[in-house]
N, C-alpha and C positions, 0 to 999 in steps of 0.2 A: 956137149954141155955149154950152157951160156947163163949169164945172169945180167940183170939190168934193172931199170926203173920204168914204171908206167904211171903217167899222170892222168887221172880221170875220175869218173864217178861210177859207183856201183849201181846197176839198174835192177839186179835180181840176185838172190842167193837161193840155191836150191839143193835140197838133200837128194843124193843119188844112190843108186845101187840097192840090190836086194840082199845079197850076201856080203859083199864088200862095200859097206856104206861109205860115202864121201860127201864132199861139198863142191859144187860148181859155183863160181862167182862170175857174173856177167858184168862187163865193164864197157864204158864208152868214154872217149876222150872229151866229148861235149854231149850234154844231155839231149840236144836237138838232133844229133847225128843219127843216121840210120845204120851206121857200122857199129857192130858190137863184137867184142872179144870175149872169150871164155877162158878162165883159168880155174885151177883147183886150189884147195887149201888143205893143209894137213888136218885130217879129221880129229886128231888128238889135241890140237891147239885151240882149246875152248875159249881162252882169253881173246885170241885174235878173231875167232868167229864172232864172238859177241861184239867186239869193237867194229867189225865190218858191218854187222847188222845195224848198229847205231849210226854209222856213217851213211848207210843206204837210206835209213829213215830221215836223216837230216840233210840229205843231198849234198854231202861234203865233197869238195874237190880235193883229192888227196894224191900223194905220190907213194906208190907201192913199190916195194922191193920184190923182185921175183928171181927164181932160178928156173932154168929149163934143162931138161934131160931128154935124150933120145927115147928112153923108156924108164918108167918108175917101177918099183916092185909091184907085184899083183896087189890090187886093192888100194894102193896109195894115191894114185892120180890116174885112174884107168881111162878117162875120156879125153885127157889133155896132155900136152907135152910141156906145160909150164905151170909153176905153182907160186902163188903169192906166199912170201915168207915173212913179210912185215910191212909196217907203215913207216915211212921216213919222216922224222920229226923236222919240221921247218920253222 
């Protein structure tokens, strides 16, 4: 298990899964960068999902708080090993 911060931009938000639906968030530290990271988000946190969609639309540079686990319960974060759990207020 680990936790930390990630500073960057959201480049895409995608709905995933047929049975266990979830959200993948694609991130870059710089918009021009070719490197992209992918995290998930708790599918039940509708307020955070909407805030992330707004941040993507406005190309906001934000600092995200994340947690990482070796494995999440089935359907929670099935394609990634780290989850965005909030935005740090600066």
